N, CA, C, O and the ligand as a Tripos MOL2 file, in Angstrom:
@<TRIPOS>MOLECULE
protein
  305   303    77     0     0
PROTEIN
NO_CHARGES

@<TRIPOS>ATOM
      1 N         177.2910   77.6780   79.7140 N.3       1 MET1
      2 CA        178.6920   77.8000   79.8970 C.3       1 MET1
      3 C         179.4110   77.6550   78.5350 C.2       1 MET1
      4 O         179.2630   76.6300   77.8700 O.2       1 MET1
      5 N         180.1670   78.6510   78.1290 N.am      2 SER2
      6 CA        180.7720   78.5700   76.8310 C.3       2 SER2
      7 C         182.0190   77.6850   76.8650 C.2       2 SER2
      8 O         182.6770   77.5620   77.8980 O.2       2 SER2
      9 N         182.3360   77.0710   75.7220 N.am      3 ARG3
     10 CA        183.4030   76.0840   75.7630 C.3       3 ARG3
     11 C         184.7360   76.9240   75.7170 C.2       3 ARG3
     12 O         184.7490   78.1130   75.4000 O.2       3 ARG3
     13 N         185.8250   76.2200   76.0530 N.am      4 THR4
     14 CA        187.0630   76.8090   76.1840 C.3       4 THR4
     15 C         188.0770   76.3330   75.0370 C.2       4 THR4
     16 O         189.1880   76.8530   74.9340 O.2       4 THR4
     17 N         187.6580   75.3730   74.2270 N.am      5 THR5
     18 CA        188.3800   74.8630   73.2010 C.3       5 THR5
     19 C         187.7090   74.9790   71.9210 C.2       5 THR5
     20 O         186.4790   75.0200   71.9160 O.2       5 THR5
     21 N         188.4320   75.0430   70.7140 N.am      6 CYS6
     22 CA        187.8160   74.9900   69.4950 C.3       6 CYS6
     23 C         187.1550   73.7960   69.0170 C.2       6 CYS6
     24 O         187.7660   72.7280   69.0590 O.2       6 CYS6
     25 N         185.8900   73.8600   68.5350 N.am      7 PRO7
     26 CA        185.1910   72.5810   68.1160 C.3       7 PRO7
     27 C         185.8010   71.8870   66.9820 C.2       7 PRO7
     28 O         185.5850   70.6860   66.8220 O.2       7 PRO7
     29 N         186.6080   72.6030   66.1190 N.am      8 ASP8
     30 CA        187.2440   72.0980   65.0030 C.3       8 ASP8
     31 C         188.5810   71.4190   65.2030 C.2       8 ASP8
     32 O         188.8090   70.3010   64.7410 O.2       8 ASP8
     33 N         189.4970   72.1460   65.9290 N.am      9 CYS9
     34 CA        190.8860   71.6850   66.1010 C.3       9 CYS9
     35 C         191.2790   71.5300   67.5440 C.2       9 CYS9
     36 O         192.4280   71.1720   67.8020 O.2       9 CYS9
     37 N         190.3980   71.7760   68.5230 N.am     10 ASN10
     38 CA        190.6070   71.5900   69.9230 C.3      10 ASN10
     39 C         191.7220   72.4660   70.5610 C.2      10 ASN10
     40 O         192.3230   72.1580   71.5900 O.2      10 ASN10
     41 N         191.9310   73.6070   69.8250 N.am     11 GLU11
     42 CA        192.9230   74.5210   70.3030 C.3      11 GLU11
     43 C         192.1230   75.3950   71.4590 C.2      11 GLU11
     44 O         190.8990   75.4960   71.5440 O.2      11 GLU11
     45 N         193.0620   75.9770   72.2900 N.am     12 GLU12
     46 CA        192.4350   76.7940   73.4630 C.3      12 GLU12
     47 C         191.9010   78.0510   72.8200 C.2      12 GLU12
     48 O         192.5820   78.6870   72.0150 O.2      12 GLU12
     49 N         190.7100   78.3990   73.1650 N.am     13 LEU13
     50 CA        190.1290   79.7030   72.5200 C.3      13 LEU13
     51 C         190.5370   80.8920   73.4100 C.2      13 LEU13
     52 O         190.6800   80.8230   74.6310 O.2      13 LEU13
     53 N         190.7100   82.0100   72.6380 N.am     14 GLN14
     54 CA        191.0880   83.2830   73.4270 C.3      14 GLN14
     55 C         189.8380   84.2070   73.2580 C.2      14 GLN14
     56 O         189.2180   84.3170   72.2000 O.2      14 GLN14
     57 N         189.5140   84.9140   74.5240 N.am     15 PRO15
     58 CA        188.5140   85.8570   74.4630 C.3      15 PRO15
     59 C         188.9570   87.0980   73.5370 C.2      15 PRO15
     60 O         190.1030   87.5460   73.5480 O.2      15 PRO15
     61 N         187.9670   87.5780   72.7730 N.am     16 ILE16
     62 CA        188.3050   88.7350   71.9560 C.3      16 ILE16
     63 C         187.2860   89.9080   72.0640 C.2      16 ILE16
     64 O         186.1140   89.6850   72.3670 O.2      16 ILE16
     65 N         187.6770   90.9650   71.8520 N.am     17 LYS17
     66 CA        186.7520   92.2360   71.7300 C.3      17 LYS17
     67 C         186.2970   92.4100   70.3120 C.2      17 LYS17
     68 O         187.1320   92.2700   69.4190 O.2      17 LYS17
     69 N         185.1000   92.6910   70.0290 N.am     18 ILE18
     70 CA        184.7020   93.0130   68.7480 C.3      18 ILE18
     71 C         184.9200   94.4970   68.4900 C.2      18 ILE18
     72 O         184.5080   95.3240   69.3040 O.2      18 ILE18
     73 N         185.5570   94.8550   67.3770 N.am     19 ILE19
     74 CA        185.8910   96.1480   67.0320 C.3      19 ILE19
     75 C         184.6690   96.7960   66.4090 C.2      19 ILE19
     76 O         183.9560   96.1820   65.6150 O.2      19 ILE19
     77 N         184.4410   98.0410   66.7810 N.am     20 ASP20
     78 CA        183.2770   98.8190   66.2180 C.3      20 ASP20
     79 C         183.4090   99.0520   64.8110 C.2      20 ASP20
     80 O         184.5250   99.2910   64.3480 O.2      20 ASP20
     81 N         182.2950   99.0060   64.0090 N.am     21 ALA21
     82 CA        182.2920   99.3100   62.5980 C.3      21 ALA21
     83 C         181.0720  100.1820   62.2170 C.2      21 ALA21
     84 O         180.6280  100.2500   61.0700 O.2      21 ALA21
     85 N         180.5580  100.8620   63.3160 N.am     22 THR22
     86 CA        179.3560  101.4340   63.0770 C.3      22 THR22
     87 C         179.4600  103.0250   63.1300 C.2      22 THR22
     88 O         178.5600  103.7170   62.6540 O.2      22 THR22
     89 N         180.6080  103.5880   63.7340 N.am     23 LEU23
     90 CA        180.7140  105.0550   63.8510 C.3      23 LEU23
     91 C         181.6250  105.5800   62.8520 C.2      23 LEU23
     92 O         182.5700  106.2810   63.2140 O.2      23 LEU23
     93 N         181.4240  105.2970   61.5810 N.am     24 ARG24
     94 CA        182.3710  105.7870   60.6220 C.3      24 ARG24
     95 C         182.5790  107.3590   60.5330 C.2      24 ARG24
     96 O         183.6200  107.8720   60.1210 O.2      24 ARG24
     97 N         181.5310  108.0190   60.9430 N.am     25 SER25
     98 CA        181.6590  109.5480   60.9010 C.3      25 SER25
     99 C         182.6700  110.0350   62.0550 C.2      25 SER25
    100 O         183.2060  111.1390   61.9580 O.2      25 SER25
    101 N         182.9060  109.2290   63.0920 N.am     26 ALA26
    102 CA        183.7040  109.6150   64.1340 C.3      26 ALA26
    103 C         185.0440  109.0980   64.0810 C.2      26 ALA26
    104 O         185.4600  108.3180   64.9390 O.2      26 ALA26
    105 N         185.7910  109.5260   63.0390 N.am     27 GLY27
    106 CA        187.1960  109.2390   62.8540 C.3      27 GLY27
    107 C         187.4210  107.8420   62.1280 C.2      27 GLY27
    108 O         188.5070  107.2690   62.2120 O.2      27 GLY27
    109 N         186.3720  107.3290   61.4270 N.am     28 GLY28
    110 CA        186.5920  106.2180   60.6940 C.3      28 GLY28
    111 C         186.1370  104.8550   61.5680 C.2      28 GLY28
    112 O         186.0060  104.9320   62.7900 O.2      28 GLY28
    113 N         185.9490  103.8300   60.9710 N.am     29 SER29
    114 CA        185.6480  102.6240   61.6990 C.3      29 SER29
    115 C         186.8300  101.9570   62.3410 C.2      29 SER29
    116 O         187.9820  102.1880   61.9740 O.2      29 SER29
    117 N         186.5340  101.1600   63.2670 N.am     30 GLY30
    118 CA        187.5110  100.4970   63.9810 C.3      30 GLY30
    119 C         188.1730  101.2950   65.1520 C.2      30 GLY30
    120 O         189.2190  100.8840   65.6530 O.2      30 GLY30
    121 N         187.5760  102.4050   65.5740 N.am     31 HIS31
    122 CA        188.2430  103.2700   66.5180 C.3      31 HIS31
    123 C         187.7440  102.9900   67.9350 C.2      31 HIS31
    124 O         188.3490  103.4550   68.9020 O.2      31 HIS31
    125 N         186.6370  102.2290   68.0740 N.am     32 GLY32
    126 CA        186.2370  101.9340   69.3720 C.3      32 GLY32
    127 C         185.8490  100.5570   69.6300 C.2      32 GLY32
    128 O         185.4290   99.8740   68.6960 O.2      32 GLY32
    129 N         185.9400  100.1270   70.6960 N.am     33 HIS33
    130 CA        185.4550   98.7610   71.1060 C.3      33 HIS33
    131 C         184.0130   98.9940   71.3660 C.2      33 HIS33
    132 O         183.6210  100.0200   71.9210 O.2      33 HIS33
    133 N         183.1440   97.9520   70.9300 N.am     34 VAL34
    134 CA        181.7610   97.9550   71.2990 C.3      34 VAL34
    135 C         181.3500   96.7550   72.0800 C.2      34 VAL34
    136 O         181.8940   95.6670   71.8880 O.2      34 VAL34
    137 N         180.4510   96.9200   72.9120 N.am     35 GLU35
    138 CA        179.9660   95.6940   73.6000 C.3      35 GLU35
    139 C         178.7170   95.2580   72.7780 C.2      35 GLU35
    140 O         177.6580   95.8660   72.9300 O.2      35 GLU35
    141 N         178.8210   94.2220   71.9150 N.am     36 LEU36
    142 CA        177.6900   93.8440   71.2000 C.3      36 LEU36
    143 C         176.6030   93.2470   72.0970 C.2      36 LEU36
    144 O         176.8850   92.5670   73.0840 O.2      36 LEU36
    145 N         175.3650   93.5240   71.7250 N.am     37 SER37
    146 CA        174.3370   92.9370   72.3610 C.3      37 SER37
    147 C         173.2610   92.3900   71.4160 C.2      37 SER37
    148 O         173.3780   92.4860   70.1940 O.2      37 SER37
    149 N         172.2640   91.8440   71.9840 N.am     38 TYR38
    150 CA        171.2350   91.2730   71.0760 C.3      38 TYR38
    151 C         169.9130   91.5660   71.6800 C.2      38 TYR38
    152 O         169.7830   91.8840   72.8620 O.2      38 TYR38
    153 N         168.8960   91.4460   70.8000 N.am     39 SER39
    154 CA        167.4760   91.6780   71.2940 C.3      39 SER39
    155 C         166.6340   90.5640   70.6820 C.2      39 SER39
    156 O         167.1130   89.7230   69.9200 O.2      39 SER39
    157 N         165.3870   90.6000   71.0450 N.am     40 ALA40
    158 CA        164.4440   89.4980   70.5700 C.3      40 ALA40
    159 C         164.1920   89.9370   69.0330 C.2      40 ALA40
    160 O         164.3020   91.1190   68.7090 O.2      40 ALA40
    161 N         163.8520   88.9420   68.1160 N.am     41 VAL41
    162 CA        163.6380   89.2320   66.7280 C.3      41 VAL41
    163 C         162.5360   90.2270   66.5560 C.2      41 VAL41
    164 O         162.6040   91.0580   65.6500 O.2      41 VAL41
    165 N         161.4760   90.1820   67.4200 N.am     42 ASP42
    166 CA        160.3300   91.0700   67.2740 C.3      42 ASP42
    167 C         160.3570   92.2520   68.1840 C.2      42 ASP42
    168 O         159.3570   92.9180   68.4520 O.2      42 ASP42
    169 N         161.5630   92.4770   68.6470 N.am     43 ALA43
    170 CA        161.7320   93.7310   69.5740 C.3      43 ALA43
    171 C         161.4780   95.0330   68.8320 C.2      43 ALA43
    172 O         161.9160   95.1230   67.6850 O.2      43 ALA43
    173 N         160.8560   95.9880   69.3340 N.am     44 GLU44
    174 CA        160.5530   97.2830   68.7840 C.3      44 GLU44
    175 C         161.3040   98.2780   69.4470 C.2      44 GLU44
    176 O         161.5780   98.1200   70.6370 O.2      44 GLU44
    177 N         161.7180   99.4040   68.7560 N.am     45 ARG45
    178 CA        162.5370  100.4520   69.3690 C.3      45 ARG45
    179 C         161.7290  101.1630   70.4900 C.2      45 ARG45
    180 O         160.5080  101.2860   70.3860 O.2      45 ARG45
    181 N         162.4290  101.6370   71.5770 N.am     46 SER46
    182 CA        161.9170  102.2840   72.6270 C.3      46 SER46
    183 C         161.4580  103.6180   72.1740 C.2      46 SER46
    184 O         162.1460  104.2380   71.3630 O.2      46 SER46
    185 N         160.3090  104.1300   72.6500 N.am     47 LEU47
    186 CA        159.7990  105.4400   72.1490 C.3      47 LEU47
    187 C         160.6830  106.5630   72.6920 C.2      47 LEU47
    188 O         160.8070  107.6280   72.0890 O.2      47 LEU47
    189 N         161.3090  106.2860   73.8800 N.am     48 PHE48
    190 CA        162.0750  107.2600   74.5550 C.3      48 PHE48
    191 C         163.5140  107.3090   74.0720 C.2      48 PHE48
    192 O         164.0420  108.3770   73.7590 O.2      48 PHE48
    193 N         164.1020  106.2160   74.0180 N.am     49 MET49
    194 CA        165.6040  106.1050   73.7700 C.3      49 MET49
    195 C         165.8950  105.8040   72.3440 C.2      49 MET49
    196 O         167.0430  105.9080   71.9110 O.2      49 MET49
    197 N         164.8890  105.4320   71.5940 N.am     50 GLY50
    198 CA        165.0670  104.9420   70.1180 C.3      50 GLY50
    199 C         165.9710  103.6740   70.0730 C.2      50 GLY50
    200 O         166.5220  103.3620   69.0180 O.2      50 GLY50
    201 N         166.1200  102.9720   71.1640 N.am     51 ALA51
    202 CA        167.0050  101.8360   71.1600 C.3      51 ALA51
    203 C         166.0650  100.6170   71.3420 C.2      51 ALA51
    204 O         164.9410  100.7060   71.8360 O.2      51 ALA51
    205 N         166.6720   99.3830   70.8630 N.am     52 PHE52
    206 CA        166.0630   98.0950   70.9850 C.3      52 PHE52
    207 C         166.2670   97.6550   72.4810 C.2      52 PHE52
    208 O         167.2850   97.8670   73.1390 O.2      52 PHE52
    209 N         165.1700   97.0300   72.8980 N.am     53 LYS53
    210 CA        165.3750   96.4100   74.3130 C.3      53 LYS53
    211 C         166.5290   95.3090   74.2180 C.2      53 LYS53
    212 O         166.5400   94.4180   73.3680 O.2      53 LYS53
    213 N         167.4170   95.4740   75.1210 N.am     54 ARG54
    214 CA        168.6310   94.7440   75.0860 C.3      54 ARG54
    215 C         168.3670   93.4490   75.9550 C.2      54 ARG54
    216 O         168.0220   93.5440   77.1330 O.2      54 ARG54
    217 N         168.5350   92.3030   75.3550 N.am     55 GLU55
    218 CA        168.2780   91.0190   76.1010 C.3      55 GLU55
    219 C         169.5460   90.5480   76.7690 C.2      55 GLU55
    220 O         169.4690   89.8300   77.7660 O.2      55 GLU55
    221 N         170.6990   90.9140   76.2720 N.am     56 GLY56
    222 CA        171.9800   90.4930   76.7800 C.3      56 GLY56
    223 C         173.1430   90.8740   75.9010 C.2      56 GLY56
    224 O         172.9750   91.3680   74.7860 O.2      56 GLY56
    225 N         174.2830   90.6420   76.4070 N.am     57 THR57
    226 CA        175.5630   90.9630   75.5790 C.3      57 THR57
    227 C         175.9760   89.7280   74.8270 C.2      57 THR57
    228 O         175.5300   88.6010   75.0420 O.2      57 THR57
    229 N         176.9200   90.0690   73.8790 N.am     58 ILE58
    230 CA        177.5620   88.9440   73.1490 C.3      58 ILE58
    231 C         179.0480   88.9370   73.3450 C.2      58 ILE58
    232 O         179.7080   89.9680   73.2070 O.2      58 ILE58
    233 N         179.5630   87.8210   73.6560 N.am     59 GLN59
    234 CA        181.0080   87.7010   73.9170 C.3      59 GLN59
    235 C         181.6210   86.7880   72.9120 C.2      59 GLN59
    236 O         181.0400   85.7440   72.6170 O.2      59 GLN59
    237 N         182.7720   87.1160   72.3620 N.am     60 GLY60
    238 CA        183.5110   86.5320   71.3900 C.3      60 GLY60
    239 C         184.6920   85.7980   71.7610 C.2      60 GLY60
    240 O         185.4060   86.2740   72.6430 O.2      60 GLY60
    241 N         185.0230   84.6290   71.1750 N.am     61 LYS61
    242 CA        186.1760   83.8470   71.3800 C.3      61 LYS61
    243 C         186.7150   83.3540   70.0790 C.2      61 LYS61
    244 O         186.0260   82.8730   69.1800 O.2      61 LYS61
    245 N         188.0510   83.5210   70.0580 N.am     62 LEU62
    246 CA        188.7490   83.2770   68.7450 C.3      62 LEU62
    247 C         189.7270   82.0210   68.9180 C.2      62 LEU62
    248 O         190.4160   81.8910   69.9290 O.2      62 LEU62
    249 N         189.7370   81.1480   67.9110 N.am     63 CYS63
    250 CA        190.7310   80.0500   67.8080 C.3      63 CYS63
    251 C         191.9280   80.6340   67.1650 C.2      63 CYS63
    252 O         191.8790   81.0170   65.9960 O.2      63 CYS63
    253 N         193.0370   80.7210   67.9070 N.am     64 PRO64
    254 CA        194.2610   81.3270   67.1730 C.3      64 PRO64
    255 C         194.8700   80.3740   66.0830 C.2      64 PRO64
    256 O         195.7300   80.8150   65.3210 O.2      64 PRO64
    257 N         194.4500   79.1100   66.0000 N.am     65 LYS65
    258 CA        194.8990   78.1730   65.0840 C.3      65 LYS65
    259 C         194.2410   78.1790   63.7540 C.2      65 LYS65
    260 O         194.9060   78.2550   62.7210 O.2      65 LYS65
    261 N         192.8750   78.0960   63.7610 N.am     66 CYS66
    262 CA        192.2240   78.0170   62.5150 C.3      66 CYS66
    263 C         191.3040   79.3170   62.2270 C.2      66 CYS66
    264 O         190.6700   79.4850   61.1850 O.2      66 CYS66
    265 N         191.3360   80.1840   63.2940 N.am     67 GLY67
    266 CA        190.6570   81.5550   63.0310 C.3      67 GLY67
    267 C         189.1060   81.5680   63.3040 C.2      67 GLY67
    268 O         188.4440   82.5900   63.1230 O.2      67 GLY67
    269 N         188.5660   80.4070   63.7380 N.am     68 ARG68
    270 CA        187.1790   80.3380   63.9350 C.3      68 ARG68
    271 C         186.7460   81.2030   65.1240 C.2      68 ARG68
    272 O         187.3050   81.1490   66.2200 O.2      68 ARG68
    273 N         185.7220   81.9970   64.8380 N.am     69 ILE69
    274 CA        185.2830   82.8320   66.0490 C.3      69 ILE69
    275 C         183.8420   82.3060   66.5170 C.2      69 ILE69
    276 O         182.9460   82.0640   65.7080 O.2      69 ILE69
    277 N         183.7200   82.1650   67.8030 N.am     70 LEU70
    278 CA        182.5360   81.7060   68.3470 C.3      70 LEU70
    279 C         181.8910   82.8300   69.1510 C.2      70 LEU70
    280 O         182.5800   83.5310   69.8920 O.2      70 LEU70
    281 N         180.5850   83.0120   69.0170 N.am     71 LEU71
    282 CA        179.9060   83.9930   69.7560 C.3      71 LEU71
    283 C         178.9500   83.4450   70.7500 C.2      71 LEU71
    284 O         178.1800   82.5370   70.4380 O.2      71 LEU71
    285 N         178.9750   84.0100   72.0380 N.am     72 TYR72
    286 CA        178.0660   83.4660   73.0280 C.3      72 TYR72
    287 C         177.2890   84.5430   73.6020 C.2      72 TYR72
    288 O         177.7920   85.6590   73.7320 O.2      72 TYR72
    289 N         176.0840   84.2900   73.9600 N.am     73 ALA73
    290 CA        175.3450   85.1160   74.8010 C.3      73 ALA73
    291 C         175.7950   85.3930   76.1620 C.2      73 ALA73
    292 O         176.0690   84.4260   76.8730 O.2      73 ALA73
    293 N         175.9090   86.5740   76.6240 N.am     74 GLY74
    294 CA        176.3570   86.8850   77.9650 C.3      74 GLY74
    295 C         175.2470   87.4550   78.8130 C.2      74 GLY74
    296 O         174.0700   87.4490   78.4510 O.2      74 GLY74
    297 N         175.6730   87.9430   79.9470 N.am     75 PRO75
    298 CA        174.6330   88.6610   80.8750 C.3      75 PRO75
    299 C         174.2980   89.9830   80.2700 C.2      75 PRO75
    300 O         175.0210   90.4790   79.4070 O.2      75 PRO75
    301 N         173.1510   90.5970   80.7330 N.am     76 LYS76
    302 CA        172.8190   91.9090   80.2710 C.3      76 LYS76
    303 C         173.7670   92.9560   80.6910 C.2      76 LYS76
    304 O         173.5850   94.1260   80.3540 O.2      76 LYS76
    305 ZN        190.4020   75.9860   65.5940 Zn       77 ZN77
@<TRIPOS>BOND
     1     1     2 1
     2     2     3 1
     3     3     4 2
     4     3     5 am
     5     5     6 1
     6     6     7 1
     7     7     8 2
     8     7     9 am
     9     9    10 1
    10    10    11 1
    11    11    12 2
    12    11    13 am
    13    13    14 1
    14    14    15 1
    15    15    16 2
    16    15    17 am
    17    17    18 1
    18    18    19 1
    19    19    20 2
    20    19    21 am
    21    21    22 1
    22    22    23 1
    23    23    24 2
    24    23    25 am
    25    25    26 1
    26    26    27 1
    27    27    28 2
    28    27    29 am
    29    29    30 1
    30    30    31 1
    31    31    32 2
    32    31    33 am
    33    33    34 1
    34    34    35 1
    35    35    36 2
    36    35    37 am
    37    37    38 1
    38    38    39 1
    39    39    40 2
    40    39    41 am
    41    41    42 1
    42    42    43 1
    43    43    44 2
    44    43    45 am
    45    45    46 1
    46    46    47 1
    47    47    48 2
    48    47    49 am
    49    49    50 1
    50    50    51 1
    51    51    52 2
    52    51    53 am
    53    53    54 1
    54    54    55 1
    55    55    56 2
    56    55    57 am
    57    57    58 1
    58    58    59 1
    59    59    60 2
    60    59    61 am
    61    61    62 1
    62    62    63 1
    63    63    64 2
    64    63    65 am
    65    65    66 1
    66    66    67 1
    67    67    68 2
    68    67    69 am
    69    69    70 1
    70    70    71 1
    71    71    72 2
    72    71    73 am
    73    73    74 1
    74    74    75 1
    75    75    76 2
    76    75    77 am
    77    77    78 1
    78    78    79 1
    79    79    80 2
    80    79    81 am
    81    81    82 1
    82    82    83 1
    83    83    84 2
    84    83    85 am
    85    85    86 1
    86    86    87 1
    87    87    88 2
    88    87    89 am
    89    89    90 1
    90    90    91 1
    91    91    92 2
    92    91    93 am
    93    93    94 1
    94    94    95 1
    95    95    96 2
    96    95    97 am
    97    97    98 1
    98    98    99 1
    99    99   100 2
   100    99   101 am
   101   101   102 1
   102   102   103 1
   103   103   104 2
   104   103   105 am
   105   105   106 1
   106   106   107 1
   107   107   108 2
   108   107   109 am
   109   109   110 1
   110   110   111 1
   111   111   112 2
   112   111   113 am
   113   113   114 1
   114   114   115 1
   115   115   116 2
   116   115   117 am
   117   117   118 1
   118   118   119 1
   119   119   120 2
   120   119   121 am
   121   121   122 1
   122   122   123 1
   123   123   124 2
   124   123   125 am
   125   125   126 1
   126   126   127 1
   127   127   128 2
   128   127   129 am
   129   129   130 1
   130   130   131 1
   131   131   132 2
   132   131   133 am
   133   133   134 1
   134   134   135 1
   135   135   136 2
   136   135   137 am
   137   137   138 1
   138   138   139 1
   139   139   140 2
   140   139   141 am
   141   141   142 1
   142   142   143 1
   143   143   144 2
   144   143   145 am
   145   145   146 1
   146   146   147 1
   147   147   148 2
   148   147   149 am
   149   149   150 1
   150   150   151 1
   151   151   152 2
   152   151   153 am
   153   153   154 1
   154   154   155 1
   155   155   156 2
   156   155   157 am
   157   157   158 1
   158   158   159 1
   159   159   160 2
   160   159   161 am
   161   161   162 1
   162   162   163 1
   163   163   164 2
   164   163   165 am
   165   165   166 1
   166   166   167 1
   167   167   168 2
   168   167   169 am
   169   169   170 1
   170   170   171 1
   171   171   172 2
   172   171   173 am
   173   173   174 1
   174   174   175 1
   175   175   176 2
   176   175   177 am
   177   177   178 1
   178   178   179 1
   179   179   180 2
   180   179   181 am
   181   181   182 1
   182   182   183 1
   183   183   184 2
   184   183   185 am
   185   185   186 1
   186   186   187 1
   187   187   188 2
   188   187   189 am
   189   189   190 1
   190   190   191 1
   191   191   192 2
   192   191   193 am
   193   193   194 1
   194   194   195 1
   195   195   196 2
   196   195   197 am
   197   197   198 1
   198   198   199 1
   199   199   200 2
   200   199   201 am
   201   201   202 1
   202   202   203 1
   203   203   204 2
   204   203   205 am
   205   205   206 1
   206   206   207 1
   207   207   208 2
   208   207   209 am
   209   209   210 1
   210   210   211 1
   211   211   212 2
   212   211   213 am
   213   213   214 1
   214   214   215 1
   215   215   216 2
   216   215   217 am
   217   217   218 1
   218   218   219 1
   219   219   220 2
   220   219   221 am
   221   221   222 1
   222   222   223 1
   223   223   224 2
   224   223   225 am
   225   225   226 1
   226   226   227 1
   227   227   228 2
   228   227   229 am
   229   229   230 1
   230   230   231 1
   231   231   232 2
   232   231   233 am
   233   233   234 1
   234   234   235 1
   235   235   236 2
   236   235   237 am
   237   237   238 1
   238   238   239 1
   239   239   240 2
   240   239   241 am
   241   241   242 1
   242   242   243 1
   243   243   244 2
   244   243   245 am
   245   245   246 1
   246   246   247 1
   247   247   248 2
   248   247   249 am
   249   249   250 1
   250   250   251 1
   251   251   252 2
   252   251   253 am
   253   253   254 1
   254   254   255 1
   255   255   256 2
   256   255   257 am
   257   257   258 1
   258   258   259 1
   259   259   260 2
   260   259   261 am
   261   261   262 1
   262   262   263 1
   263   263   264 2
   264   263   265 am
   265   265   266 1
   266   266   267 1
   267   267   268 2
   268   267   269 am
   269   269   270 1
   270   270   271 1
   271   271   272 2
   272   271   273 am
   273   273   274 1
   274   274   275 1
   275   275   276 2
   276   275   277 am
   277   277   278 1
   278   278   279 1
   279   279   280 2
   280   279   281 am
   281   281   282 1
   282   282   283 1
   283   283   284 2
   284   283   285 am
   285   285   286 1
   286   286   287 1
   287   287   288 2
   288   287   289 am
   289   289   290 1
   290   290   291 1
   291   291   292 2
   292   291   293 am
   293   293   294 1
   294   294   295 1
   295   295   296 2
   296   295   297 am
   297   297   298 1
   298   298   299 1
   299   299   300 2
   300   299   301 am
   301   301   302 1
   302   302   303 1
   303   303   304 2
@<TRIPOS>SUBSTRUCTURE
     1 MET1         2 RESIDUE 1 A MET
     2 SER2         6 RESIDUE 1 A SER
     3 ARG3        10 RESIDUE 1 A ARG
     4 THR4        14 RESIDUE 1 A THR
     5 THR5        18 RESIDUE 1 A THR
     6 CYS6        22 RESIDUE 1 A CYS
     7 PRO7        26 RESIDUE 1 A PRO
     8 ASP8        30 RESIDUE 1 A ASP
     9 CYS9        34 RESIDUE 1 A CYS
    10 ASN10       38 RESIDUE 1 A ASN
    11 GLU11       42 RESIDUE 1 A GLU
    12 GLU12       46 RESIDUE 1 A GLU
    13 LEU13       50 RESIDUE 1 A LEU
    14 GLN14       54 RESIDUE 1 A GLN
    15 PRO15       58 RESIDUE 1 A PRO
    16 ILE16       62 RESIDUE 1 A ILE
    17 LYS17       66 RESIDUE 1 A LYS
    18 ILE18       70 RESIDUE 1 A ILE
    19 ILE19       74 RESIDUE 1 A ILE
    20 ASP20       78 RESIDUE 1 A ASP
    21 ALA21       82 RESIDUE 1 A ALA
    22 THR22       86 RESIDUE 1 A THR
    23 LEU23       90 RESIDUE 1 A LEU
    24 ARG24       94 RESIDUE 1 A ARG
    25 SER25       98 RESIDUE 1 A SER
    26 ALA26      102 RESIDUE 1 A ALA
    27 GLY27      106 RESIDUE 1 A GLY
    28 GLY28      110 RESIDUE 1 A GLY
    29 SER29      114 RESIDUE 1 A SER
    30 GLY30      118 RESIDUE 1 A GLY
    31 HIS31      122 RESIDUE 1 A HIS
    32 GLY32      126 RESIDUE 1 A GLY
    33 HIS33      130 RESIDUE 1 A HIS
    34 VAL34      134 RESIDUE 1 A VAL
    35 GLU35      138 RESIDUE 1 A GLU
    36 LEU36      142 RESIDUE 1 A LEU
    37 SER37      146 RESIDUE 1 A SER
    38 TYR38      150 RESIDUE 1 A TYR
    39 SER39      154 RESIDUE 1 A SER
    40 ALA40      158 RESIDUE 1 A ALA
    41 VAL41      162 RESIDUE 1 A VAL
    42 ASP42      166 RESIDUE 1 A ASP
    43 ALA43      170 RESIDUE 1 A ALA
    44 GLU44      174 RESIDUE 1 A GLU
    45 ARG45      178 RESIDUE 1 A ARG
    46 SER46      182 RESIDUE 1 A SER
    47 LEU47      186 RESIDUE 1 A LEU
    48 PHE48      190 RESIDUE 1 A PHE
    49 MET49      194 RESIDUE 1 A MET
    50 GLY50      198 RESIDUE 1 A GLY
    51 ALA51      202 RESIDUE 1 A ALA
    52 PHE52      206 RESIDUE 1 A PHE
    53 LYS53      210 RESIDUE 1 A LYS
    54 ARG54      214 RESIDUE 1 A ARG
    55 GLU55      218 RESIDUE 1 A GLU
    56 GLY56      222 RESIDUE 1 A GLY
    57 THR57      226 RESIDUE 1 A THR
    58 ILE58      230 RESIDUE 1 A ILE
    59 GLN59      234 RESIDUE 1 A GLN
    60 GLY60      238 RESIDUE 1 A GLY
    61 LYS61      242 RESIDUE 1 A LYS
    62 LEU62      246 RESIDUE 1 A LEU
    63 CYS63      250 RESIDUE 1 A CYS
    64 PRO64      254 RESIDUE 1 A PRO
    65 LYS65      258 RESIDUE 1 A LYS
    66 CYS66      262 RESIDUE 1 A CYS
    67 GLY67      266 RESIDUE 1 A GLY
    68 ARG68      270 RESIDUE 1 A ARG
    69 ILE69      274 RESIDUE 1 A ILE
    70 LEU70      278 RESIDUE 1 A LEU
    71 LEU71      282 RESIDUE 1 A LEU
    72 TYR72      286 RESIDUE 1 A TYR
    73 ALA73      290 RESIDUE 1 A ALA
    74 GLY74      294 RESIDUE 1 A GLY
    75 PRO75      298 RESIDUE 1 A PRO
    76 LYS76      302 RESIDUE 1 A LYS
    77 ZN77       305 GROUP 0 **** ****
């Protein structure tokens, strides 16, 4: 369970979307929202899809007071 308040200043955290910075050829960076995900450190790319095996998503929360961003592992 992710926390709802900032560990530094105890302000209420706001959920945020991480803005894409990977598709610079498609109209510049920051044009799309991406759902960040993570894989195991020793994960190898799939032979068929060329993608890493996805273990879960990453969800961000922002403290509007101090600007701290916390990242939490979410469901697949
Ligand atoms: Zn804070």
